C-alpha positions in Angstrom: 96.3 -0.9 -95.8 93.7 -3.0 -97.5 90.4 -1.4 -98.7 88.5 -3.4 -96.1 90.5 -1.8 -93.2 89.6 1.7 -94.3 86.0 1.4 -92.9 85.9 1.7 -89.2 83.1 0.5 -86.9 82.3 2.2 -83.6 81.7 0.2 -80.4 81.0 1.3 -76.8 83.9 1.0 -74.4 84.0 1.9 -70.7 85.7 5.2 -71.5 83.6 6.3 -74.5 83.6 5.2 -78.1 86.5 3.4 -79.6 86.9 2.2 -83.1 88.1 -1.1 -84.6 88.9 -2.0 -88.1 86.8 -4.5 -89.9 90.0 -6.2 -91.1 91.8 -6.4 -87.8 89.0 -6.3 -85.3 91.3 -4.7 -82.8 90.5 -1.7 -80.6 92.5 1.5 -81.3 91.5 4.8 -79.8 95.0 6.2 -79.7 95.6 6.6 -83.4 95.8 10.3 -84.4 93.6 9.6 -87.5 91.0 7.9 -85.3 90.9 10.8 -82.8 90.4 13.2 -85.8 87.6 11.0 -87.1 86.0 11.0 -83.6 86.2 14.8 -83.5 84.8 15.1 -87.0 81.8 12.8 -86.0 81.1 15.0 -83.0 81.2 18.1 -85.1 78.8 16.5 -87.7 76.4 15.5 -84.9 76.3 19.1 -83.6 75.8 20.5 -87.1 72.9 18.1 -87.7 71.2 19.5 -84.5 71.4 23.2 -85.5 68.0 23.4 -87.1 66.5 22.3 -83.8 68.3 25.1 -82.0 66.8 28.0 -84.0 64.4 30.5 -82.5 61.1 29.1 -81.1 57.9 29.9 -82.8 55.9 32.7 -81.0 52.9 31.8 -79.0 49.5 32.4 -80.6 47.1 34.7 -78.7 45.2 33.3 -75.8 41.8 31.8 -76.6 39.5 28.8 -76.1 41.0 26.8 -79.0 44.6 28.2 -78.8 46.1 24.8 -77.7 44.2 22.8 -80.3 45.0 25.2 -83.1 48.6 25.4 -82.2 48.9 21.6 -82.2 47.1 21.3 -85.5 48.9 24.1 -87.3 52.4 23.9 -86.0 52.8 20.3 -87.1 53.7 21.7 -90.5 54.7 25.3 -90.1 55.5 27.9 -87.4 52.9 30.1 -85.8 54.6 33.1 -87.5 52.9 32.1 -90.7 49.5 32.4 -89.1 50.4 35.6 -87.1 51.4 37.5 -90.3 48.2 36.8 -92.1 45.3 39.2 -92.1 42.2 37.6 -93.7 38.5 37.9 -93.6 36.3 35.3 -92.0 35.5 33.8 -95.4 39.2 33.7 -96.4 40.1 32.1 -93.0 37.4 29.4 -93.7 39.0 28.7 -97.1 42.5 28.6 -95.5 41.4 26.2 -92.8 39.6 23.9 -95.3 42.7 23.9 -97.5 44.9 22.9 -94.6 42.5 20.1 -93.6 42.6 19.0 -97.3 46.4 19.0 -97.1 46.4 16.8 -94.0 46.0 19.0 -91.0 44.4 17.0 -88.2 41.4 19.0 -87.2 38.4 17.5 -85.5 35.4 18.5 -87.6 33.7 19.8 -84.4 36.6 22.3 -84.0 36.6 23.7 -87.6 34.2 26.6 -86.9 35.9 27.5 -83.6 39.3 27.6 -85.4 37.8 30.0 -88.1 36.2 32.2 -85.4 39.5 32.3 -83.4 41.6 33.2 -86.5 39.2 35.8 -87.9 38.9 37.4 -84.4 42.7 37.5 -83.8 44.0 38.1 -87.3 41.3 40.2 -89.2 42.1 42.2 -92.3 41.9 45.6 -90.5 44.5 44.7 -87.9 48.2 45.7 -88.5 50.3 42.7 -89.3 52.8 41.7 -86.6 56.5 42.4 -87.3 58.3 39.1 -86.9 62.1 38.9 -86.6 63.7 37.1 -89.5 64.9 33.6 -88.7 67.6 31.7 -90.7 66.2 29.0 -92.9 66.4 25.5 -91.4 67.8 24.0 -94.6 69.9 25.3 -97.5 69.4 24.4 -101.1 
């Protein structure tokens, strides 16, 4: 087998995906090694999707800016991060300003209502919510 024939290119066929060798350019879906490679590709595809299948982020408490805040904040992190915090109004203001500085898309007109919502729902005197542990999306 030449080095060029080792690399296989997929193409769509009427009954699924077949492979052909760059060197021979002939379809061959009956070869045991090709069936094994097809299975391996399917397994790899499923494994790549596992981070998307993890537990959903819990919903933030109802409120007038819940939807906007959820959209702005959960672009970068899960709502669990917010729900575990217990900060004063001043600390929430610093946190919101820090997130805006880091790139959170917050309309300047919504800043004060975000701070009010967060300080009302997650004040320092309220017991933090117990969140179930979730497996990390990526491994180092």
